[in-house]
NULOGU-165251 format. One line per 10 residues: number of its first residue (from 0); for each residue z, y, x of N, C-alpha, C, O. Coordinates in steps of 0.1 Angstrom, whole numbers, plus 5000, padded with zeros to 4 digits. Each point is the difference from the previous one (the first is absolute). Example, Ala and Ser with C-alpha at 12.3 -4.5 7.8 and 13.67 -1.06 7.14 Angstrom:
0> 5078/4943/5132/5000/5012/4991/5000/5012/5009/5007/5000/5010 | 4986/5011/4986/5000/5011/5009/5008/5011/4992/5001/5011/5005 .
END
This chain:
0> 5643/3922/1920/5014/4996/4995/5009/5012/5002/4996/5010/5006 | 5016/4989/4988/5009/5012/5000/5014/4995/5000/5003/4988/4998 | 5006/5022/5005/5014/4996/4999/5004/4992/5012/4995/5002/5011 | 5015/4989/4987/5006/4992/5011/4994/4986/5001/5008/4991/5003 | 4979/5008/4994/4994/4986/5001/4993/4999/5013/4988/5001/5001 | 5020/4998/5010/4994/4998/5013/4995/4986/5002/5006/4991/4996 | 4983/5008/5012/4994/4987/5003/5009/4993/5010/5004/5006/5010 | 5000/4982/4987/5009/4992/5009/4993/4998/5013/4988/4999/5001 | 5020/5000/5010/4994/4999/5013/4990/4989/5002/4990/5002/5007 | 5012/4986/4987/4991/4989/5003/4986/5002/4994/4991/4994/5004 .
10> 5008/5016/4986/4987/5002/4993/4993/5012/5005/4989/5003/4996 | 5017/5005/5013/4995/5013/5004/4986/4999/5007/4991/5008/4996 | 5008/4983/5013/4987/4999/5007/4989/4997/4991/4989/5005/5001 | 5014/4986/4988/4989/4997/4991/4997/5011/4990/4989/5002/4996 | 5021/5006/5001/4998/5010/4989/4998/5014/5005/4995/5009/4993 | 5009/4994/5020/4999/5014/5004/4985/5005/4999/4998/5012/4996 | 4992/4980/5007/4986/5006/4999/4997/5004/4986/4994/5010/4998 | 5009/4982/4992/4997/5003/4986/5008/5011/4995/4996/5008/4991 | 5017/4993/5014/5008/5011/4995/4996/5014/5005/5004/5010/4995 | 4987/4990/5015/4995/5012/5006/4987/5005/4993/4994/5010/5004 .
20> 5001/4982/4986/4988/5003/4994/5001/5010/4988/5011/5002/4995 | 4979/5005/5002/5000/5010/4988/5005/4993/4987/5006/5006/4992 | 4990/4981/5007/5004/4993/4988/5015/4998/4998/5006/5002/4990 | 5000/4996/5022/5015/4998/4999/5007/5014/4998/5010/5001/4993 | 4984/5009/5013/5005/5014/4997/4999/5004/4986/5009/5006/4994 | 4980/4990/5000/4998/5003/4985/5010/4992/4992/5005/5006/4990 | 4998/4982/5014/5010/4992/4993/5014/5007/5000/5006/5002/4990 | 4997/5003/5022/5013/5007/5001/5000/5013/4992/5010/5002/4993 | 4979/5005/5006/5000/5012/4992/5000/4997/4985/5007/5007/4992 | 4987/4982/5005/5000/4996/4986/5014/4996/4995/5004/5004/4989 .
30> 5003/4988/5019/5014/4996/4997/5009/5012/4999/5008/5001/4991 | 4991/5008/5018/5008/5012/4999/4998/5008/4988/5009/5005/4993 | 4978/4997/5003/4996/5007/4988/5005/4993/4988/5005/5007/4990 | 4994/4980/5009/5005/4993/4988/5015/5001/4999/5005/5002/4989 | 5002/4997/5022/5015/5002/4999/5004/5014/4997/5009/5002/4992 | 4984/5008/5013/5003/5014/4998/4998/5003/4985/5006/5010/4995 | 4985/4983/4998/4997/5003/4986/5010/4994/4991/5000/5002/4988 | 5010/4990/5018/5010/4995/4992/4998/4986/4995/5008/4994/4992 | 4980/5000/5012/4997/4986/4995/5009/4990/5007/5004/5002/5012 | 5000/4988/4981/5008/4989/5006/4990/4990/5007/4991/4995/4994 .
40> 5012/5003/5019/4991/4991/5008/5009/4988/5004/5011/5002/5005 | 4983/4986/4994/5007/4988/5004/4993/4993/5011/4987/5000/5000 | 5020/4993/5009/5014/5001/5002/5004/5013/5006/4991/5008/5004 | 5022/4996/4997/5004/5013/5005/4997/5000/5015/4999/4990/5007 | 5001/5023/4998/4998/5002/5015/5011/4992/5007/5012/4999/4995 | 4985/4996/5017/5009/4993/5008/4999/4985/4999/5004/4993/5009 | 4990/5002/4980/4998/4985/4999/4985/4997/4998/4997/4988/4998 | 4994/5021/5003/4986/4998/4998/4994/4990/5010/4990/4994/4997 | 5016/5006/5015/4995/4991/5011/5010/4989/5002/5000/4994/5011 | 5007/5002/4978/5010/4989/5002/4994/4987/5004/5006/4993/5008 .
50> 4982/5004/4988/4994/4988/5004/4998/4999/5015/5002/4990/5007 | 4994/5022/4999/4999/5000/5015/5013/5001/5007/5002/4994/5011 | 5008/5012/4983/5013/5001/5006/5007/4986/5001/5005/4997/5010 | 4993/4995/4979/5007/4987/4999/4992/4989/5008/5006/4990/5003 | 4981/5012/4999/4992/4990/5006/4992/5006/5011/4989/5005/4998 | 5017/4995/5014/4992/5005/5012/4987/4992/5002/4999/4989/4996 | 4992/5018/5010/4987/4994/5002/5001/4987/5008/4993/4990/4996 | 5015/5009/5014/5001/4988/5008/5007/4988/4993/5000/4989/5004 | 5006/5015/4984/5008/4989/4993/4992/4995/4988/5004/4991/4993 | 4984/5015/5004/4993/4996/4988/4995/4986/5001/4994/4996/5009 .
60> 5009/4996/4980/4995/4987/4999/4991/4998/4988/4990/4993/5000 | 5013/5014/4989/4993/4999/4987/4998/5015/4995/5008/5008/5002 | 4980/4994/4993/4997/5013/4993/4997/4997/4986/4991/4992/4996 | 5016/5015/4995/4997/4999/4985/4996/5014/4996/5008/5010/5002 | 4980/4992/4993/4995/5013/4996/5001/5003/4985/4996/4991/4992 | 5010/5020/5005/5001/5005/4986/4991/5012/4998/4993/5004/5009 | 5007/5002/4979/4992/5011/4997/5007/5013/5002/4999/5007/5010 | 5009/4997/4980/5009/5012/5001/5014/4996/4997/5003/4990/4995 | 5006/5019/5009/5015/4998/4997/5001/5000/4984/4992/5005/4993 | 5019/4989/5003/5004/5001/4986/5002/5014/4996/5005/5008/5008 .
70> 4991/4996/4980/4999/5014/4996/5011/5004/4990/4999/5010/4993 | 5012/4982/5006/5011/5003/4992/5012/5004/5008/5001/4997/5012 | 5008/5011/4982/5012/5005/5008/5009/4989/5005/5003/4990/4994 | 5000/5011/5019/5010/4990/5006/4994/4987/5004/5007/4991/5005 | 4980/5007/4993/4994/4987/5003/4995/4999/5015/5006/4992/5008 | 4985/5016/4996/4994/4999/5013/5009/5004/5012/5008/5010/4999 | 4992/4982/5011/5008/5003/5012/4992/4997/5013/5006/4997/5010 | 4981/5003/4989/4992/4999/5012/4995/4987/5004/4993/4998/5010 | 5009/4991/4982/4995/4987/5002/4992/4995/4988/5005/5001/4989 | 4983/4994/5014/4992/4996/4989/5007/4989/4992/5006/4991/5006 .
80> 4992/5009/4981/5005/4990/4990/5015/5001/4999/5006/4993/4991 | 5001/5014/5017/5015/4999/5001/5006/5012/4992/4994/5011/4999 | 5018/4987/4995/5007/5011/4993/5014/5000/5005/5005/4990/5005 | 5002/5021/4992/5014/5001/5004/5009/4991/4992/4997/4996/4989 | 5014/5000/5017/5010/4992/4993/5004/5007/4987/5002/5012/5000 | 5000/4980/4989/5004/5005/4988/4988/5005/4991/5002/5002/4988 | 4986/4998/5017/4988/5003/4993/4994/4987/4994/5000/4990/5007 | 4995/5011/4981/4994/4988/4994/4989/4995/5008/4991/5008/5005 | 5008/4979/4997/4989/4994/5008/4987/5002/4993/4999/4995/4989 | 4991/5011/5017/4987/5003/4994/4993/4987/4997/5002/4989/5007 .
90> 4988/5011/4984/4993/4988/4996/4993/4993/5011/5000/4987/5001 | 4993/5020/5008/4993/4994/5011/5010/4993/5009/4996/4989/5005 | 5015/5017/4998/5010/4993/5009/5006/4988/4993/5003/4990/5006 | 4999/5010/4981/5004/4989/4992/4991/4988/5003/5004/4989/5002 | 4983/5014/4997/4990/4989/5003/5000/4995/5014/4997/4989/5003 | 5005/5021/5007/5002/4996/5014/5011/4990/5001/4999/4990/5007 | 5012/5013/4987/5012/4991/5000/4997/4987/4994/5005/4989/5005 | 4988/5011/4984/4996/4987/4994/4992/4991/5009/5003/4988/5001 | 4987/5018/5006/4992/4992/5009/5009/4996/5012/4998/4989/5005 | 5010/5019/5000/5009/4997/5011/5009/4988/4996/5002/4991/5008 .
100> 5003/5009/4980/5008/4988/4995/4991/4988/4999/5005/4989/5004 | 4983/5012/4991/4992/4988/4998/4995/4995/5014/4999/4988/5002 | 4999/5021/5007/4994/4996/5013/5011/4995/5010/4998/4989/5006 | 5014/5017/4994/5010/4997/5010/5013/4995/4994/5009/4996/5007 | 4992/5004/4979/5012/4996/4994/5011/5009/5001/5012/4997/4997 | 4986/5016/5006/5010/5010/5002/5005/5005/4986/4992/5001/4991 | 5021/5002/5008/5005/5005/4987/4994/5014/4997/4996/5007/5009 | 5002/4996/4978/4995/5013/4996/5011/5011/5003/5011/4999/4995 | 4986/5011/5013/5010/5010/5004/5004/5008/4988/4993/5001/4990 | 5019/5005/5011/5005/5008/4989/4997/5015/5002/5004/5008/4992 .
110> 4989/4996/5018/4996/5014/5003/4987/5000/5006/4994/4990/5004 | 5000/5022/4998/4987/5002/5005/4999/5006/5014/4989/5005/5003 | 5022/4996/5005/4999/5006/5013/4996/4990/5010/5006/4990/5003 | 4982/5013/5004/4994/4991/5009/5003/5004/5015/4993/4996/5009 | 5017/5012/4993/5003/5005/5013/5002/4988/5010/4996/5001/5012 | 5010/4988/4983/5002/4988/5009/4987/4995/5005/5000/4995/5012 | 4989/5005/4980/4987/4996/5005/4996/5010/5011/4995/4995/5011 | 5006/5018/4987/4995/5009/5010/5007/4999/5013/4994/5001/5010 | 5019/4996/4989/5008/4998/5013/4996/4988/5008/5004/4998/5011 | 4989/4993/4982/4995/4988/5007/4986/5000/5005/4994/4991/5005 .
120> 4999/5021/4994/4987/5001/5004/4989/5000/4989/4988/4999/5003 | 5016/5003/4985/4991/5000/4989/4997/5015/4997/5008/5007/4994 | 4980/4998/5010/4996/5014/4998/4996/5002/4985/4989/4995/4996 | 5019/5012/4997/4998/5002/4985/4994/5014/4999/5007/5010/4997 | 4979/4990/5004/4993/5013/5001/4992/5003/4988/4993/4992/4995 | 5009/5020/4999/4991/5005/4990/4988/5008/5006/5001/5005/5011 | 4988/4995/4981/4989/5008/5004/5002/5015/5001/4997/5007/5009 | 5009/4998/4980/5006/5014/4999/5015/4999/5001/5006/4991/4994 | 5000/5018/5013/5014/4999/5002/5008/5009/4992/5013/5001/5001 | 4981/5007/4990/5007/5008/4990/4992/5000/4987/4989/4996/4999 .
130> 5018/5008/4991/4994/5001/4986/5008/5010/4992/5012/5003/5003 | 4981/5004/4987/5007/5009/4992/5007/4993/4988/4995/4989/4996 | 5016/5016/5000/5008/4994/4989/4991/4997/4988/4994/5009/4995 | 5006/4979/5001/4993/4996/4988/4984/5000/5001/4994/4998/4989 | 5001/5003/5023/4985/5001/5001/4996/4990/5011/4998/5004/5011 | 5000/4984/4985/4995/4990/5010/4987/5004/5006/4991/5006/4993 | 5007/4992/5020/4988/5003/5007/4997/5015/5002/4989/5003/5005 | 5021/5005/4992/4998/5014/5001/4998/5006/5014/4995/5010/5002 | 5010/4982/5008/4998/5005/5014/4990/4992/5008/4999/5000/5012 | 4993/4992/4981/4989/4993/5006/4989/5010/5004/4998/5010/4993 .
140> 4996/4988/5019/4990/5009/5004/5004/5013/5006/4992/5009/5002 | 5021/4992/5001/5006/5013/5005/5002/4999/5015/5005/5010/5006 | 4993/4979/5000/5001/4999/5015/5009/4988/5005/4999/4997/5011 | 5009/4997/4980/5008/4989/5004/4992/4988/5005/5004/4993/5009 | 4984/5005/4985/4992/4989/5003/4996/4999/5015/5000/4989/5006 | 4997/5022/5000/4997/5000/5014/5012/4995/5009/4998/4993/5010 | 5014/5011/4986/5012/4997/5007/5003/4985/4998/5003/4993/5010 | 4996/5002/4978/5003/4986/4998/4989/4991/5005/5003/4989/5004 | 4985/5016/4996/4989/4992/5006/5003/4998/5015/4998/4989/5006 | 5007/5022/5001/5004/4999/5014/5011/4990/5002/5001/4993/5010 .
150> 5008/5006/4981/5011/4991/5001/4995/4985/4999/5004/4992/5008 | 4987/5006/4982/4995/4986/4999/4992/4997/5012/5000/4988/5005 | 4992/5021/5000/4992/4997/5012/5008/4998/5013/4997/4991/5008 | 5015/5015/4993/5009/4998/5011/5005/4986/5000/5002/4994/5010 | 5002/5001/4978/5005/4986/4999/4988/4990/5003/5003/4991/5007 | 4986/5012/4988/4988/4991/5002/4997/4999/5015/4994/4990/5005 | 5009/5021/5003/4997/5000/5014/5010/4993/5008/4998/4998/5012 | 5013/4998/4982/5010/4993/5008/4995/4986/5005/4993/4993/4993 | 5012/5004/5018/4997/4986/5006/5007/4989/4992/4995/4989/4999 | 5017/5014/4997/5008/4991/4993/4994/4997/4986/4997/5009/4993 .
160> 5001/4978/5004/4994/4997/4986/5009/5004/4989/5012/4998/5001 | 4983/5009/4989/5007/5005/4988/4994/4994/4988/4989/4994/5000 | 5017/5008/4989/4995/4996/4987/4998/5012/4991/5009/5009/4999 | 4979/4992/4995/4997/5011/4991/4999/4994/4986/4991/4992/4997 | 5018/5013/4994/5000/4995/4986/4993/5011/4992/5006/5010/4997 | 4982/4987/4998/4992/5010/4993/5000/4996/4985/4993/4991/4996 | 5015/5016/4996/5001/4997/4986/4993/5010/4991/5004/5012/4999 | 4985/4984/4996/4992/5009/4991/4988/5006/5008/5000/5001/5012 | 4991/5005/4981/4987/5005/5006/5003/5012/5008/4993/5003/5010 | 5017/5005/4987/5003/5012/5007/5004/4997/5014/4996/5006/5010 .
170> 5013/4984/4992/5005/4996/5013/4988/4993/5008/4999/5003/5012 | 4993/4989/4981/4989/4994/5007/4990/5011/5006/4995/4999/5011 | 5003/5011/4980/4991/5011/5005/5005/5007/5012/4992/5003/5009 | 5021/5000/4991/5006/5007/5011/4998/4992/5013/4998/5007/5011 | 5003/4980/4989/5000/4992/5012/4986/4996/5004/4998/4996/5011 | 4992/5006/4980/4987/4995/5002/4993/5005/5013/4994/4992/5007 | 5008/5020/4996/4993/5006/5012/5008/5002/5012/4997/5007/5009 | 5015/4986/4991/5009/5002/5011/4996/4990/5011/4999/4988/4998 | 4998/5017/5014/4996/4991/5011/5012/4990/5003/5011/5004/5000 | 4985/4984/5002/5010/4990/5003/5004/4992/4988/5008/4990/5001 .
180> 4987/5013/4987/5004/4993/4988/4988/4992/4994/5002/4994/4989 | 4987/5006/5018/4988/4994/4995/5000/4985/5004/5010/4995/5004 | 4979/4998/4994/4998/4986/5003/5004/4998/5015/4996/5008/5009 | 5011/4981/4994/5004/4998/5014/5012/5007/5004/5004/4998/5012 | 5003/5009/4979/5012/5007/5004/5011/4990/5004/5001/4989/4995 | 5007/5016/5014/5012/4992/5004/5012/5002/4991/5010/4993/5001 | 4988/5016/4989/5010/5001/4989/4996/4992/4988/4989/4995/4999 | 5021/5002/4993/4998/4993/4987/4999/5011/4989/5009/5007/4998 | 4980/4993/4995/4997/5009/4989/5000/4992/4987/4991/4992/4998 | 5018/5010/4993/5001/4993/4988/4998/5009/4988/5005/5011/5000 .
190> 4987/4986/4990/4997/5008/4989/5004/4993/4987/5000/4988/4999 | 5003/5020/4991/5004/4996/4987/4999/5011/4990/5000/5012/5004 | 4999/4985/4983/5001/5011/4990/5013/5008/5002/5010/4994/5005 | 4990/5018/4990/5012/5008/5000/5011/4993/4991/4996/4994/4990 | 5017/5006/5014/5010/4994/4992/5004/5008/4987/5008/4995/4992 | 4985/5016/5005/5002/5007/4987/4998/4990/4989/4991/4991/5000 | 5016/5011/4989/4998/4992/4988/4986/5001/4994/4995/4991/4993 | 4998/5019/5011/4986/5002/4995/4990/4990/5007/4990/4997/4995 | 5014/4998/5017/4991/4992/5007/5006/4987/5006/4993/4992/5005 | 5020/5007/4994/5007/4989/5007/4995/4986/4995/5000/4990/5008 .
200> 4997/5009/4979/4996/4987/4995/4986/4996/5003/4995/4990/4995 | 4998/5018/5014/4986/4996/5004/5000/4994/5014/4990/4999/5006 | 5022/4997/4999/5000/4994/5013/5012/5003/5009/5001/4995/5011 | 5007/5015/4985/5012/5003/5008/5009/4988/5001/5004/4996/5010 | 5000/4999/4978/5009/4989/5000/4993/4988/5006/4989/4996/4996 | 5018/4998/5014/4995/4988/5007/4993/5004/5013/4994/4991/5006 | 5006/5022/4998/4993/5003/5012/5007/4995/5013/4994/4998/5010 | 5019/5000/4988/5008/4994/5011/4999/5008/5013/5000/4995/5011 | 5000/5018/4988/4998/5009/5012/5012/4999/5009/4999/5002/5012 | 5013/4997/4982/5012/5000/5008/5002/4988/5010/5003/5002/5011 .
210> 4994/4987/4983/5001/4988/5009/4988/4999/5010/5002/4996/5011 | 4986/5009/4985/4989/5001/5009/5003/5009/5012/4997/4998/5011 | 5009/5014/4985/5003/5010/5011/5010/4994/5010/4998/5001/5012 | 5013/4992/4983/5010/4994/5009/4994/4989/5008/5003/4999/5012 | 4988/4993/4982/4994/4989/5008/4992/5006/5012/5000/4995/5011 | 4992/5015/4986/4992/5007/5010/5009/5006/5011/4998/4998/5012 | 5012/5009/4984/5009/5007/5010/5007/4990/5009/5001/5002/5012 | 5004/4987/4982/5007/4990/5008/4990/4993/5009/5004/4997/5012 | 4984/5000/4984/4990/4994/5008/4996/5008/5012/4995/4995/5010 | 5007/5018/4989/4997/5009/5011/5012/5006/5007/4999/5009/5008 .
220> 5012/4984/4990/5012/5003/5007/5007/5013/4997/5007/5006/5008 | 4990/5000/4980/5006/5013/4996/5012/4999/4991/5006/5010/4997 | 4997/4978/4998/5012/4998/4992/4997/5003/4985/4993/5010/4997 | 5012/4982/4994/4998/5002/4986/5008/5012/4995/5010/5004/5006 | 4985/5002/4983/5008/5010/4993/5009/4993/4990/4996/4991/4993 | 5016/5014/5007/5010/4995/4989/4997/5009/4988/5005/5011/5000 | 4988/4984/4990/4996/5008/4989/5011/5002/4989/4997/5006/4990 | 5015/4989/5013/5011/5003/4991/5003/5015/5000/4999/5006/5010 | 5003/4999/4978/5003/5015/4998/5015/5002/5000/5005/5010/5005 | 5003/4981/4988/5014/5002/5000/5007/4995/5012/5012/5001/5001 .
END
């Protein structure tokens, strides 16, 4: 990593070992070189670890895994599926809102900023935390995966029961080999197709993940998430 993206205190113990590896150093060198060449990288420095800043490890209740940040100007701000206020709501998030409405009866929000979820313990984590302008998946395989794997493993190691919402094959693959998420886990692991319009109609609608997550959290004394965005 580079710039002013410091690891928040609650995550340091989990991430310091991986940040000391050659893979992490290569990632830092790669990002510096990309920026030095004049390429636009999203999100900007300072907010690339926003998911960890807004959701401390001890506060995590729910994990939602995305792939990479949005690759258009002004969209990505460090939270998976979320966009800045004033930015058009992306199609996948539109479908998330539709399912939220069908599941819990909540009104469709007028914006796509999910900060309110993050502040309640919903870790909105992407697999890669940066992307080049206009080039989806351009920073996959550059070193972010080791860091975000360590984040997921740290949550899975928590004694407090959490909910993992795995939407699409990419998210399922990331969680597959994490200790603590297999059969017999004390966490709730829910899977569904990705909410993208390309796959949402194969089972995303009707998954009822939001009500299932809240029922599990309440039954384990952790308190429900208020999924309202506005």
